[in-house]
CHARMM-style PDB file with segment names, atoms N, HN, CA, C and O in Angstrom:
ATOM      1  N   UNK     1      95.196  16.424 118.209  1.00  0.00      PROA
ATOM      2  CA  UNK     1      95.473  17.396 117.224  1.00  0.00      PROA
ATOM      3  C   UNK     1      96.973  17.350 116.836  1.00  0.00      PROA
ATOM      4  O   UNK     1      97.834  17.257 117.710  1.00  0.00      PROA
ATOM      5  N   UNK     2      97.267  17.414 115.565  1.00  0.00      PROA
ATOM      6  HN  UNK     2      96.567  17.489 114.855  1.00  0.00      PROA
ATOM      7  CA  UNK     2      98.614  17.278 115.155  1.00  0.00      PROA
ATOM      8  C   UNK     2      99.339  18.603 115.418  1.00  0.00      PROA
ATOM      9  O   UNK     2      98.727  19.671 115.433  1.00  0.00      PROA
ATOM     10  N   UNK     3     100.650  18.507 115.625  1.00  0.00      PROA
ATOM     11  HN  UNK     3     101.147  17.639 115.613  1.00  0.00      PROA
ATOM     12  CA  UNK     3     101.431  19.693 115.803  1.00  0.00      PROA
ATOM     13  C   UNK     3     102.092  20.139 114.452  1.00  0.00      PROA
ATOM     14  O   UNK     3     102.886  21.081 114.454  1.00  0.00      PROA
ATOM     15  N   UNK     4     101.801  19.533 113.408  1.00  0.00      PROA
ATOM     16  HN  UNK     4     101.157  18.769 113.407  1.00  0.00      PROA
ATOM     17  CA  UNK     4     102.277  19.814 112.137  1.00  0.00      PROA
ATOM     18  C   UNK     4     101.277  20.727 111.239  1.00  0.00      PROA
ATOM     19  O   UNK     4     100.060  20.588 111.357  1.00  0.00      PROA
ATOM     20  N   UNK     5     101.812  21.620 110.383  1.00  0.00      PROA
ATOM     21  HN  UNK     5     102.801  21.733 110.287  1.00  0.00      PROA
ATOM     22  CA  UNK     5     101.017  22.392 109.498  1.00  0.00      PROA
ATOM     23  C   UNK     5     101.032  21.708 108.108  1.00  0.00      PROA
ATOM     24  O   UNK     5     100.765  22.372 107.107  1.00  0.00      PROA
ATOM     25  N   UNK     6     101.332  20.426 108.033  1.00  0.00      PROA
ATOM     26  HN  UNK     6     101.549  19.887 108.847  1.00  0.00      PROA
ATOM     27  CA  UNK     6     101.312  19.656 106.918  1.00  0.00      PROA
ATOM     28  C   UNK     6     100.758  18.268 107.302  1.00  0.00      PROA
ATOM     29  O   UNK     6     100.544  18.052 108.494  1.00  0.00      PROA
ATOM     30  N   UNK     7     100.517  17.341 106.414  1.00  0.00      PROA
ATOM     31  HN  UNK     7     100.691  17.517 105.445  1.00  0.00      PROA
ATOM     32  CA  UNK     7      99.880  16.069 106.784  1.00  0.00      PROA
ATOM     33  C   UNK     7     100.892  14.936 106.532  1.00  0.00      PROA
ATOM     34  O   UNK     7     101.272  14.652 105.396  1.00  0.00      PROA
ATOM     35  N   UNK     8     101.325  14.281 107.680  1.00  0.00      PROA
ATOM     36  HN  UNK     8     101.016  14.512 108.602  1.00  0.00      PROA
ATOM     37  CA  UNK     8     101.954  13.090 107.494  1.00  0.00      PROA
ATOM     38  C   UNK     8     100.953  11.962 107.069  1.00  0.00      PROA
ATOM     39  O   UNK     8      99.833  11.936 107.579  1.00  0.00      PROA
ATOM     40  N   UNK     9     101.296  11.138 106.250  1.00  0.00      PROA
ATOM     41  HN  UNK     9     102.206  11.159 105.836  1.00  0.00      PROA
ATOM     42  CA  UNK     9     100.321  10.105 105.706  1.00  0.00      PROA
ATOM     43  C   UNK     9     100.093   8.972 106.742  1.00  0.00      PROA
ATOM     44  O   UNK     9      99.020   8.374 106.814  1.00  0.00      PROA
ATOM     45  N   UNK    10     101.091   8.725 107.491  1.00  0.00      PROA
ATOM     46  HN  UNK    10     101.963   9.212 107.432  1.00  0.00      PROA
ATOM     47  CA  UNK    10     100.961   7.574 108.453  1.00  0.00      PROA
ATOM     48  C   UNK    10     101.889   7.743 109.685  1.00  0.00      PROA
ATOM     49  O   UNK    10     102.598   8.741 109.818  1.00  0.00      PROA
ATOM     50  N   UNK    11     101.856   6.775 110.536  1.00  0.00      PROA
ATOM     51  HN  UNK    11     101.281   5.965 110.428  1.00  0.00      PROA
ATOM     52  CA  UNK    11     102.720   6.827 111.809  1.00  0.00      PROA
ATOM     53  C   UNK    11     104.230   6.871 111.467  1.00  0.00      PROA
ATOM     54  O   UNK    11     105.035   7.492 112.162  1.00  0.00      PROA
ATOM     55  N   UNK    12     104.573   6.162 110.333  1.00  0.00      PROA
ATOM     56  HN  UNK    12     103.920   5.658 109.769  1.00  0.00      PROA
ATOM     57  CA  UNK    12     106.046   6.096 109.902  1.00  0.00      PROA
ATOM     58  C   UNK    12     106.415   7.493 109.478  1.00  0.00      PROA
ATOM     59  O   UNK    12     107.465   7.986 109.891  1.00  0.00      PROA
ATOM     60  N   UNK    13     105.595   8.167 108.663  1.00  0.00      PROA
ATOM     61  HN  UNK    13     104.742   7.766 108.328  1.00  0.00      PROA
ATOM     62  CA  UNK    13     105.886   9.513 108.217  1.00  0.00      PROA
ATOM     63  C   UNK    13     105.988  10.465 109.341  1.00  0.00      PROA
ATOM     64  O   UNK    13     106.913  11.276 109.364  1.00  0.00      PROA
ATOM     65  N   UNK    14     105.053  10.417 110.323  1.00  0.00      PROA
ATOM     66  HN  UNK    14     104.301   9.758 110.304  1.00  0.00      PROA
ATOM     67  CA  UNK    14     105.117  11.295 111.509  1.00  0.00      PROA
ATOM     68  C   UNK    14     106.355  11.002 112.342  1.00  0.00      PROA
ATOM     69  O   UNK    14     106.993  11.930 112.839  1.00  0.00      PROA
ATOM     70  N   UNK    15     106.693   9.788 112.499  1.00  0.00      PROA
ATOM     71  HN  UNK    15     106.175   9.034 112.095  1.00  0.00      PROA
ATOM     72  CA  UNK    15     107.934   9.493 113.253  1.00  0.00      PROA
ATOM     73  C   UNK    15     109.130  10.036 112.553  1.00  0.00      PROA
ATOM     74  O   UNK    15     110.032  10.577 113.194  1.00  0.00      PROA
ATOM     75  N   UNK    16     109.169   9.906 111.215  1.00  0.00      PROA
ATOM     76  HN  UNK    16     108.437   9.466 110.694  1.00  0.00      PROA
ATOM     77  CA  UNK    16     110.229  10.453 110.442  1.00  0.00      PROA
ATOM     78  C   UNK    16     110.355  11.976 110.692  1.00  0.00      PROA
ATOM     79  O   UNK    16     111.469  12.486 110.811  1.00  0.00      PROA
ATOM     80  N   UNK    17     109.246  12.685 110.769  1.00  0.00      PROA
ATOM     81  HN  UNK    17     108.341  12.271 110.672  1.00  0.00      PROA
ATOM     82  CA  UNK    17     109.261  14.178 110.951  1.00  0.00      PROA
ATOM     83  C   UNK    17     109.742  14.537 112.245  1.00  0.00      PROA
ATOM     84  O   UNK    17     110.484  15.511 112.372  1.00  0.00      PROA
ATOM     85  N   UNK    18     109.368  13.797 113.277  1.00  0.00      PROA
ATOM     86  HN  UNK    18     108.765  13.005 113.174  1.00  0.00      PROA
ATOM     87  CA  UNK    18     109.954  14.045 114.637  1.00  0.00      PROA
ATOM     88  C   UNK    18     111.357  13.747 114.713  1.00  0.00      PROA
ATOM     89  O   UNK    18     112.077  14.441 115.432  1.00  0.00      PROA
ATOM     90  N   UNK    19     111.843  12.747 114.020  1.00  0.00      PROA
ATOM     91  HN  UNK    19     111.258  12.184 113.436  1.00  0.00      PROA
ATOM     92  CA  UNK    19     113.354  12.501 113.864  1.00  0.00      PROA
ATOM     93  C   UNK    19     114.073  13.695 113.288  1.00  0.00      PROA
ATOM     94  O   UNK    19     115.168  14.042 113.729  1.00  0.00      PROA
ATOM     95  N   UNK    20     113.465  14.319 112.310  1.00  0.00      PROA
ATOM     96  HN  UNK    20     112.576  14.037 111.952  1.00  0.00      PROA
ATOM     97  CA  UNK    20     114.079  15.466 111.743  1.00  0.00      PROA
ATOM     98  C   UNK    20     114.081  16.663 112.649  1.00  0.00      PROA
ATOM     99  O   UNK    20     115.018  17.460 112.610  1.00  0.00      PROA
ATOM    100  N   UNK    21     112.989  16.827 113.522  1.00  0.00      PROA
ATOM    101  HN  UNK    21     112.228  16.179 113.554  1.00  0.00      PROA
ATOM    102  CA  UNK    21     112.983  17.791 114.538  1.00  0.00      PROA
ATOM    103  C   UNK    21     114.197  17.540 115.531  1.00  0.00      PROA
ATOM    104  O   UNK    21     114.967  18.440 115.870  1.00  0.00      PROA
ATOM    105  N   UNK    22     114.287  16.228 115.961  1.00  0.00      PROA
ATOM    106  HN  UNK    22     113.662  15.498 115.686  1.00  0.00      PROA
ATOM    107  CA  UNK    22     115.360  15.883 116.914  1.00  0.00      PROA
ATOM    108  C   UNK    22     116.702  16.239 116.395  1.00  0.00      PROA
ATOM    109  O   UNK    22     117.518  16.758 117.156  1.00  0.00      PROA
ATOM    110  N   UNK    23     117.000  15.990 115.114  1.00  0.00      PROA
ATOM    111  HN  UNK    23     116.337  15.568 114.495  1.00  0.00      PROA
ATOM    112  CA  UNK    23     118.233  16.289 114.453  1.00  0.00      PROA
ATOM    113  C   UNK    23     118.513  17.790 114.504  1.00  0.00      PROA
ATOM    114  O   UNK    23     119.631  18.234 114.766  1.00  0.00      PROA
ATOM    115  N   UNK    24     117.496  18.518 114.252  1.00  0.00      PROA
ATOM    116  HN  UNK    24     116.588  18.157 114.039  1.00  0.00      PROA
ATOM    117  CA  UNK    24     117.714  20.051 114.106  1.00  0.00      PROA
ATOM    118  C   UNK    24     118.069  20.569 115.527  1.00  0.00      PROA
ATOM    119  O   UNK    24     118.756  21.586 115.621  1.00  0.00      PROA
ATOM    120  N   UNK    25     117.650  19.940 116.599  1.00  0.00      PROA
ATOM    121  HN  UNK    25     117.092  19.114 116.523  1.00  0.00      PROA
ATOM    122  CA  UNK    25     117.941  20.446 117.972  1.00  0.00      PROA
ATOM    123  C   UNK    25     119.532  20.322 118.209  1.00  0.00      PROA
ATOM    124  O   UNK    25     120.085  20.975 119.094  1.00  0.00      PROA
ATOM    125  N   UNK    26     120.184  19.498 117.413  1.00  0.00      PROA
ATOM    126  HN  UNK    26     119.735  18.968 116.694  1.00  0.00      PROA
ATOM    127  CA  UNK    26     121.679  19.386 117.527  1.00  0.00      PROA
ATOM    128  C   UNK    26     122.286  20.635 117.118  1.00  0.00      PROA
ATOM    129  O   UNK    26     123.420  20.883 117.528  1.00  0.00      PROA
ATOM    130  N   UNK    27     121.649  21.504 116.319  1.00  0.00      PROA
ATOM    131  HN  UNK    27     120.728  21.303 115.986  1.00  0.00      PROA
ATOM    132  CA  UNK    27     122.189  22.783 115.854  1.00  0.00      PROA
ATOM    133  C   UNK    27     121.936  23.945 116.864  1.00  0.00      PROA
ATOM    134  O   UNK    27     122.098  25.123 116.546  1.00  0.00      PROA
ATOM    135  N   UNK    28     121.545  23.555 118.058  1.00  0.00      PROA
ATOM    136  HN  UNK    28     121.414  22.598 118.317  1.00  0.00      PROA
ATOM    137  CA  UNK    28     121.535  24.542 119.122  1.00  0.00      PROA
ATOM    138  C   UNK    28     120.134  25.304 119.245  1.00  0.00      PROA
ATOM    139  O   UNK    28     120.040  26.353 119.882  1.00  0.00      PROA
ATOM    140  N   UNK    29     119.052  24.707 118.592  1.00  0.00      PROA
ATOM    141  HN  UNK    29     119.128  23.855 118.074  1.00  0.00      PROA
ATOM    142  CA  UNK    29     117.786  25.370 118.704  1.00  0.00      PROA
ATOM    143  C   UNK    29     116.829  24.472 119.537  1.00  0.00      PROA
ATOM    144  O   UNK    29     117.085  23.280 119.707  1.00  0.00      PROA
ATOM    145  N   UNK    30     115.776  25.037 120.029  1.00  0.00      PROA
ATOM    146  HN  UNK    30     115.568  26.006 119.891  1.00  0.00      PROA
ATOM    147  CA  UNK    30     114.801  24.260 120.824  1.00  0.00      PROA
ATOM    148  C   UNK    30     113.939  23.381 119.987  1.00  0.00      PROA
ATOM    149  O   UNK    30     113.800  23.623 118.788  1.00  0.00      PROA
ATOM    150  N   UNK    31     113.358  22.380 120.559  1.00  0.00      PROA
ATOM    151  HN  UNK    31     113.471  22.184 121.533  1.00  0.00      PROA
ATOM    152  CA  UNK    31     112.408  21.560 119.824  1.00  0.00      PROA
ATOM    153  C   UNK    31     111.351  22.338 119.185  1.00  0.00      PROA
ATOM    154  O   UNK    31     110.931  22.049 118.065  1.00  0.00      PROA
ATOM    155  N   UNK    32     110.867  23.424 119.944  1.00  0.00      PROA
ATOM    156  HN  UNK    32     111.208  23.660 120.854  1.00  0.00      PROA
ATOM    157  CA  UNK    32     109.621  24.101 119.340  1.00  0.00      PROA
ATOM    158  C   UNK    32     110.127  24.992 118.135  1.00  0.00      PROA
ATOM    159  O   UNK    32     109.377  25.174 117.176  1.00  0.00      PROA
ATOM    160  N   UNK    33     111.371  25.540 118.172  1.00  0.00      PROA
ATOM    161  HN  UNK    33     111.980  25.392 118.951  1.00  0.00      PROA
ATOM    162  CA  UNK    33     111.900  26.251 117.058  1.00  0.00      PROA
ATOM    163  C   UNK    33     112.080  25.225 115.864  1.00  0.00      PROA
ATOM    164  O   UNK    33     111.749  25.532 114.719  1.00  0.00      PROA
ATOM    165  N   UNK    34     112.585  24.074 116.164  1.00  0.00      PROA
ATOM    166  HN  UNK    34     112.854  23.825 117.094  1.00  0.00      PROA
ATOM    167  CA  UNK    34     112.848  23.009 115.045  1.00  0.00      PROA
ATOM    168  C   UNK    34     111.513  22.686 114.514  1.00  0.00      PROA
ATOM    169  O   UNK    34     111.382  22.657 113.290  1.00  0.00      PROA
ATOM    170  N   UNK    35     110.493  22.437 115.285  1.00  0.00      PROA
ATOM    171  HN  UNK    35     110.599  22.460 116.279  1.00  0.00      PROA
ATOM    172  CA  UNK    35     109.184  22.137 114.806  1.00  0.00      PROA
ATOM    173  C   UNK    35     108.603  23.290 113.933  1.00  0.00      PROA
ATOM    174  O   UNK    35     108.013  23.063 112.876  1.00  0.00      PROA
ATOM    175  N   UNK    36     108.806  24.563 114.442  1.00  0.00      PROA
ATOM    176  HN  UNK    36     109.285  24.748 115.300  1.00  0.00      PROA
ATOM    177  CA  UNK    36     108.388  25.675 113.563  1.00  0.00      PROA
ATOM    178  C   UNK    36     109.008  25.795 112.150  1.00  0.00      PROA
ATOM    179  O   UNK    36     108.380  26.167 111.158  1.00  0.00      PROA
ATOM    180  N   UNK    37     110.277  25.447 112.171  1.00  0.00      PROA
ATOM    181  HN  UNK    37     110.787  25.144 112.976  1.00  0.00      PROA
ATOM    182  CA  UNK    37     111.052  25.485 110.878  1.00  0.00      PROA
ATOM    183  C   UNK    37     110.610  24.392 109.981  1.00  0.00      PROA
ATOM    184  O   UNK    37     110.499  24.583 108.770  1.00  0.00      PROA
ATOM    185  N   UNK    38     110.338  23.179 110.576  1.00  0.00      PROA
ATOM    186  HN  UNK    38     110.428  23.025 111.560  1.00  0.00      PROA
ATOM    187  CA  UNK    38     109.807  22.077 109.746  1.00  0.00      PROA
ATOM    188  C   UNK    38     108.431  22.451 109.246  1.00  0.00      PROA
ATOM    189  O   UNK    38     108.183  22.273 108.053  1.00  0.00      PROA
ATOM    190  N   UNK    39     107.542  22.940 110.029  1.00  0.00      PROA
ATOM    191  HN  UNK    39     107.743  23.085 110.998  1.00  0.00      PROA
ATOM    192  CA  UNK    39     106.226  23.322 109.656  1.00  0.00      PROA
ATOM    193  C   UNK    39     106.278  24.377 108.543  1.00  0.00      PROA
ATOM    194  O   UNK    39     105.464  24.355 107.619  1.00  0.00      PROA
ATOM    195  N   UNK    40     107.190  25.250 108.635  1.00  0.00      PROA
ATOM    196  HN  UNK    40     107.852  25.269 109.385  1.00  0.00      PROA
ATOM    197  CA  UNK    40     107.295  26.379 107.521  1.00  0.00      PROA
ATOM    198  C   UNK    40     107.750  25.715 106.174  1.00  0.00      PROA
ATOM    199  O   UNK    40     107.245  26.000 105.088  1.00  0.00      PROA
ATOM    200  N   UNK    41     108.760  24.799 106.356  1.00  0.00      PROA
ATOM    201  HN  UNK    41     109.170  24.568 107.238  1.00  0.00      PROA
ATOM    202  CA  UNK    41     109.241  24.188 105.180  1.00  0.00      PROA
ATOM    203  C   UNK    41     108.258  23.332 104.433  1.00  0.00      PROA
ATOM    204  O   UNK    41     108.267  23.383 103.203  1.00  0.00      PROA
ATOM    205  N   UNK    42     107.396  22.535 105.073  1.00  0.00      PROA
ATOM    206  HN  UNK    42     107.389  22.494 106.072  1.00  0.00      PROA
ATOM    207  CA  UNK    42     106.481  21.671 104.383  1.00  0.00      PROA
ATOM    208  C   UNK    42     105.051  22.039 104.568  1.00  0.00      PROA
ATOM    209  O   UNK    42     104.188  21.171 104.437  1.00  0.00      PROA
ATOM    210  N   UNK    43     104.736  23.288 104.868  1.00  0.00      PROA
ATOM    211  HN  UNK    43     105.437  23.993 104.974  1.00  0.00      PROA
ATOM    212  CA  UNK    43     103.371  23.775 105.178  1.00  0.00      PROA
ATOM    213  C   UNK    43     102.529  23.476 104.042  1.00  0.00      PROA
ATOM    214  O   UNK    43     102.869  23.778 102.898  1.00  0.00      PROA
ATOM    215  N   UNK    44     101.329  22.834 104.345  1.00  0.00      PROA
ATOM    216  HN  UNK    44     101.053  22.588 105.274  1.00  0.00      PROA
ATOM    217  CA  UNK    44     100.342  22.598 103.342  1.00  0.00      PROA
ATOM    218  C   UNK    44     100.621  21.340 102.556  1.00  0.00      PROA
ATOM    219  O   UNK    44      99.779  20.958 101.743  1.00  0.00      PROA
ATOM    220  N   UNK    45     101.730  20.677 102.736  1.00  0.00      PROA
ATOM    221  HN  UNK    45     102.414  20.987 103.396  1.00  0.00      PROA
ATOM    222  CA  UNK    45     102.114  19.495 101.838  1.00  0.00      PROA
ATOM    223  C   UNK    45     101.447  18.139 102.543  1.00  0.00      PROA
ATOM    224  O   UNK    45     101.050  18.163 103.708  1.00  0.00      PROA
ATOM    225  N   UNK    46     101.384  17.155 101.843  1.00  0.00      PROA
ATOM    226  HN  UNK    46     101.707  17.135 100.896  1.00  0.00      PROA
ATOM    227  CA  UNK    46     101.039  15.971 102.287  1.00  0.00      PROA
ATOM    228  C   UNK    46     102.335  15.066 102.188  1.00  0.00      PROA
ATOM    229  O   UNK    46     102.802  14.780 101.086  1.00  0.00      PROA
ATOM    230  N   UNK    47     102.868  14.650 103.301  1.00  0.00      PROA
ATOM    231  HN  UNK    47     102.488  14.882 104.197  1.00  0.00      PROA
ATOM    232  CA  UNK    47     104.287  13.990 103.472  1.00  0.00      PROA
ATOM    233  C   UNK    47     104.106  12.478 103.587  1.00  0.00      PROA
ATOM    234  O   UNK    47     103.363  12.001 104.444  1.00  0.00      PROA
ATOM    235  N   UNK    48     104.771  11.745 102.743  1.00  0.00      PROA
ATOM    236  HN  UNK    48     105.375  12.133 102.046  1.00  0.00      PROA
ATOM    237  CA  UNK    48     104.811  10.249 102.918  1.00  0.00      PROA
ATOM    238  C   UNK    48     105.807   9.631 102.103  1.00  0.00      PROA
ATOM    239  O   UNK    48     106.698  10.306 101.588  1.00  0.00      PROA
ATOM    240  N   UNK    49     105.712   8.268 101.933  1.00  0.00      PROA
ATOM    241  HN  UNK    49     104.988   7.720 102.351  1.00  0.00      PROA
ATOM    242  CA  UNK    49     106.729   7.630 101.275  1.00  0.00      PROA
ATOM    243  C   UNK    49     106.293   6.829 100.048  1.00  0.00      PROA
ATOM    244  O   UNK    49     107.065   6.133  99.388  1.00  0.00      PROA
ATOM    245  N   UNK    50     104.966   6.990  99.796  1.00  0.00      PROA
ATOM    246  HN  UNK    50     104.339   7.555 100.333  1.00  0.00      PROA
ATOM    247  CA  UNK    50     104.528   6.255  98.569  1.00  0.00      PROA
ATOM    248  C   UNK    50     104.124   7.311  97.520  1.00  0.00      PROA
ATOM    249  O   UNK    50     103.785   8.442  97.869  1.00  0.00      PROA
ATOM    250  N   UNK    51     104.164   6.937  96.272  1.00  0.00      PROA
ATOM    251  HN  UNK    51     104.439   6.018  95.989  1.00  0.00      PROA
ATOM    252  CA  UNK    51     103.798   7.857  95.171  1.00  0.00      PROA
ATOM    253  C   UNK    51     102.245   7.800  94.884  1.00  0.00      PROA
ATOM    254  O   UNK    51     101.746   7.313  93.870  1.00  0.00      PROA
ATOM    255  N   UNK    52     101.559   8.375  95.936  1.00  0.00      PROA
ATOM    256  HN  UNK    52     101.964   8.771  96.760  1.00  0.00      PROA
ATOM    257  CA  UNK    52     100.053   8.384  95.815  1.00  0.00      PROA
ATOM    258  C   UNK    52      99.523   9.804  95.942  1.00  0.00      PROA
ATOM    259  O   UNK    52      98.499  10.069  96.573  1.00  0.00      PROA
ATOM    260  N   UNK    53     100.244  10.671  95.334  1.00  0.00      PROA
ATOM    261  HN  UNK    53     101.075  10.455  94.821  1.00  0.00      PROA
ATOM    262  CA  UNK    53      99.793  12.020  95.514  1.00  0.00      PROA
ATOM    263  C   UNK    53     100.509  12.763  96.601  1.00  0.00      PROA
ATOM    264  O   UNK    53     100.337  13.968  96.783  1.00  0.00      PROA
ATOM    265  N   UNK    54     101.319  12.017  97.325  1.00  0.00      PROA
ATOM    266  HN  UNK    54     101.459  11.038  97.178  1.00  0.00      PROA
ATOM    267  CA  UNK    54     102.061  12.737  98.444  1.00  0.00      PROA
ATOM    268  C   UNK    54     103.380  13.080  97.960  1.00  0.00      PROA
ATOM    269  O   UNK    54     103.874  12.643  96.921  1.00  0.00      PROA
ATOM    270  N   UNK    55     103.981  13.967  98.850  1.00  0.00      PROA
ATOM    271  HN  UNK    55     103.580  14.322  99.694  1.00  0.00      PROA
ATOM    272  CA  UNK    55     105.368  14.414  98.530  1.00  0.00      PROA
ATOM    273  C   UNK    55     106.358  13.403  99.207  1.00  0.00      PROA
ATOM    274  O   UNK    55     106.416  13.315 100.433  1.00  0.00      PROA
ATOM    275  N   UNK    56     107.059  12.716  98.453  1.00  0.00      PROA
ATOM    276  HN  UNK    56     107.012  12.787  97.456  1.00  0.00      PROA
ATOM    277  CA  UNK    56     107.937  11.612  98.929  1.00  0.00      PROA
ATOM    278  C   UNK    56     109.186  12.183  99.511  1.00  0.00      PROA
ATOM    279  O   UNK    56     109.903  12.938  98.853  1.00  0.00      PROA
ATOM    280  N   UNK    57     109.461  11.823 100.763  1.00  0.00      PROA
ATOM    281  HN  UNK    57     108.879  11.210 101.298  1.00  0.00      PROA
ATOM    282  CA  UNK    57     110.594  12.370 101.504  1.00  0.00      PROA
ATOM    283  C   UNK    57     111.716  11.414 101.861  1.00  0.00      PROA
ATOM    284  O   UNK    57     112.790  11.854 102.272  1.00  0.00      PROA
ATOM    285  N   UNK    58     111.483  10.059 101.709  1.00  0.00      PROA
ATOM    286  HN  UNK    58     110.611   9.701 101.375  1.00  0.00      PROA
ATOM    287  CA  UNK    58     112.515   9.102 102.174  1.00  0.00      PROA
ATOM    288  C   UNK    58     113.685   8.933 101.301  1.00  0.00      PROA
ATOM    289  O   UNK    58     114.496   8.033 101.520  1.00  0.00      PROA
ATOM    290  N   UNK    59     113.825   9.848 100.208  1.00  0.00      PROA
ATOM    291  HN  UNK    59     113.166  10.578 100.030  1.00  0.00      PROA
ATOM    292  CA  UNK    59     115.003   9.713  99.367  1.00  0.00      PROA
ATOM    293  C   UNK    59     116.249  10.365 100.023  1.00  0.00      PROA
ATOM    294  O   UNK    59     117.383  10.256  99.558  1.00  0.00      PROA
ATOM    295  N   UNK    60     115.919  11.077 101.189  1.00  0.00      PROA
ATOM    296  HN  UNK    60     114.997  11.165 101.567  1.00  0.00      PROA
ATOM    297  CA  UNK    60     116.951  11.716 102.057  1.00  0.00      PROA
ATOM    298  C   UNK    60     116.661  11.204 103.518  1.00  0.00      PROA
ATOM    299  O   UNK    60     115.519  10.993 103.926  1.00  0.00      PROA
ATOM    300  N   UNK    61     117.850  11.016 104.297  1.00  0.00      PROA
ATOM    301  HN  UNK    61     118.778  11.188 103.965  1.00  0.00      PROA
ATOM    302  CA  UNK    61     117.518  10.591 105.615  1.00  0.00      PROA
ATOM    303  C   UNK    61     117.242  11.745 106.487  1.00  0.00      PROA
ATOM    304  O   UNK    61     117.432  12.874 106.036  1.00  0.00      PROA
ATOM    305  N   UNK    62     116.795  11.571 107.742  1.00  0.00      PROA
ATOM    306  HN  UNK    62     116.641  10.654 108.108  1.00  0.00      PROA
ATOM    307  CA  UNK    62     116.267  12.655 108.623  1.00  0.00      PROA
ATOM    308  C   UNK    62     117.363  13.606 108.854  1.00  0.00      PROA
ATOM    309  O   UNK    62     117.085  14.804 108.828  1.00  0.00      PROA
ATOM    310  N   UNK    63     118.594  13.226 109.080  1.00  0.00      PROA
ATOM    311  HN  UNK    63     118.820  12.252 109.101  1.00  0.00      PROA
ATOM    312  CA  UNK    63     119.749  14.061 109.403  1.00  0.00      PROA
ATOM    313  C   UNK    63     119.991  15.120 108.096  1.00  0.00      PROA
ATOM    314  O   UNK    63     120.246  16.316 108.241  1.00  0.00      PROA
ATOM    315  N   UNK    64     119.868  14.484 106.893  1.00  0.00      PROA
ATOM    316  HN  UNK    64     119.661  13.513 106.775  1.00  0.00      PROA
ATOM    317  CA  UNK    64     120.074  15.382 105.741  1.00  0.00      PROA
ATOM    318  C   UNK    64     118.970  16.392 105.723  1.00  0.00      PROA
ATOM    319  O   UNK    64     119.239  17.581 105.555  1.00  0.00      PROA
ATOM    320  N   UNK    65     117.685  15.958 105.895  1.00  0.00      PROA
ATOM    321  HN  UNK    65     117.466  14.992 106.032  1.00  0.00      PROA
ATOM    322  CA  UNK    65     116.598  16.943 105.872  1.00  0.00      PROA
ATOM    323  C   UNK    65     116.778  18.018 106.971  1.00  0.00      PROA
ATOM    324  O   UNK    65     116.544  19.193 106.687  1.00  0.00      PROA
ATOM    325  N   UNK    66     117.168  17.681 108.170  1.00  0.00      PROA
ATOM    326  HN  UNK    66     117.358  16.726 108.400  1.00  0.00      PROA
ATOM    327  CA  UNK    66     117.501  18.620 109.128  1.00  0.00      PROA
ATOM    328  C   UNK    66     118.409  19.650 108.752  1.00  0.00      PROA
ATOM    329  O   UNK    66     118.178  20.839 108.971  1.00  0.00      PROA
ATOM    330  N   UNK    67     119.525  19.188 108.143  1.00  0.00      PROA
ATOM    331  HN  UNK    67     119.712  18.222 107.965  1.00  0.00      PROA
ATOM    332  CA  UNK    67     120.514  20.050 107.663  1.00  0.00      PROA
ATOM    333  C   UNK    67     119.931  21.043 106.542  1.00  0.00      PROA
ATOM    334  O   UNK    67     120.170  22.250 106.582  1.00  0.00      PROA
ATOM    335  N   UNK    68     119.222  20.504 105.634  1.00  0.00      PROA
ATOM    336  HN  UNK    68     119.027  19.523 105.601  1.00  0.00      PROA
ATOM    337  CA  UNK    68     118.652  21.336 104.558  1.00  0.00      PROA
ATOM    338  C   UNK    68     117.686  22.400 105.060  1.00  0.00      PROA
ATOM    339  O   UNK    68     117.674  23.559 104.647  1.00  0.00      PROA
ATOM    340  N   UNK    69     116.839  21.874 106.035  1.00  0.00      PROA
ATOM    341  HN  UNK    69     116.849  20.932 106.370  1.00  0.00      PROA
ATOM    342  CA  UNK    69     115.824  22.795 106.556  1.00  0.00      PROA
ATOM    343  C   UNK    69     116.562  23.941 107.403  1.00  0.00      PROA
ATOM    344  O   UNK    69     116.232  25.123 107.307  1.00  0.00      PROA
ATOM    345  N   UNK    70     117.541  23.507 108.201  1.00  0.00      PROA
ATOM    346  HN  UNK    70     117.809  22.547 108.279  1.00  0.00      PROA
ATOM    347  CA  UNK    70     118.157  24.482 109.075  1.00  0.00      PROA
ATOM    348  C   UNK    70     118.955  25.498 108.272  1.00  0.00      PROA
ATOM    349  O   UNK    70     118.795  26.708 108.430  1.00  0.00      PROA
ATOM    350  N   UNK    71     119.819  24.976 107.408  1.00  0.00      PROA
ATOM    351  HN  UNK    71     119.949  23.993 107.279  1.00  0.00      PROA
ATOM    352  CA  UNK    71     120.721  25.909 106.666  1.00  0.00      PROA
ATOM    353  C   UNK    71     120.156  26.318 105.297  1.00  0.00      PROA
ATOM    354  O   UNK    71     120.745  27.187 104.655  1.00  0.00      PROA
ATOM    355  N   UNK    72     119.034  25.729 104.812  1.00  0.00      PROA
ATOM    356  HN  UNK    72     118.556  25.022 105.334  1.00  0.00      PROA
ATOM    357  CA  UNK    72     118.609  26.122 103.490  1.00  0.00      PROA
ATOM    358  C   UNK    72     119.391  25.710 102.366  1.00  0.00      PROA
ATOM    359  O   UNK    72     119.324  26.286 101.280  1.00  0.00      PROA
ATOM    360  N   UNK    73     120.202  24.636 102.615  1.00  0.00      PROA
ATOM    361  HN  UNK    73     120.257  24.168 103.497  1.00  0.00      PROA
ATOM    362  CA  UNK    73     121.061  24.067 101.541  1.00  0.00      PROA
ATOM    363  C   UNK    73     121.284  22.589 101.739  1.00  0.00      PROA
ATOM    364  O   UNK    73     120.902  22.021 102.762  1.00  0.00      PROA
ATOM    365  N   UNK    74     121.929  21.949 100.720  1.00  0.00      PROA
ATOM    366  HN  UNK    74     122.240  22.411  99.889  1.00  0.00      PROA
ATOM    367  CA  UNK    74     122.174  20.525 100.793  1.00  0.00      PROA
ATOM    368  C   UNK    74     123.643  20.269 101.510  1.00  0.00      PROA
ATOM    369  O   UNK    74     124.512  21.141 101.521  1.00  0.00      PROA
ATOM    370  N   UNK    75     123.787  19.132 102.030  1.00  0.00      PROA
ATOM    371  HN  UNK    75     123.081  18.424 102.021  1.00  0.00      PROA
ATOM    372  CA  UNK    75     125.082  18.808 102.550  1.00  0.00      PROA
ATOM    373  C   UNK    75     126.044  18.579 101.411  1.00  0.00      PROA
ATOM    374  O   UNK    75     125.711  17.984 100.386  1.00  0.00      PROA
ATOM    375  N   UNK    76     127.287  19.086 101.630  1.00  0.00      PROA
ATOM    376  HN  UNK    76     127.558  19.569 102.463  1.00  0.00      PROA
ATOM    377  CA  UNK    76     128.343  18.888 100.611  1.00  0.00      PROA
ATOM    378  C   UNK    76     129.377  17.893 101.127  1.00  0.00      PROA
ATOM    379  OT1 UNK    76     130.344  17.589 100.428  1.00  0.00      PROA
TER     380      UNK     76
END
């Protein structure tokens, strides 16, 4: 059973999502809190890297996504 409230399209997408979770823990939150924030951010989406009806996420790296999700803004 997946720990995500969204659907990663493949193993690469799932690994990318876990990398985002890992980066968010650098901001002083637990892995479970980071996972919760990621799930809330992408809830109900299909996440992947190909334009086949999925939400494409690889235009930003995992560290950038972690920052955006944690702080709710882009890196400046």
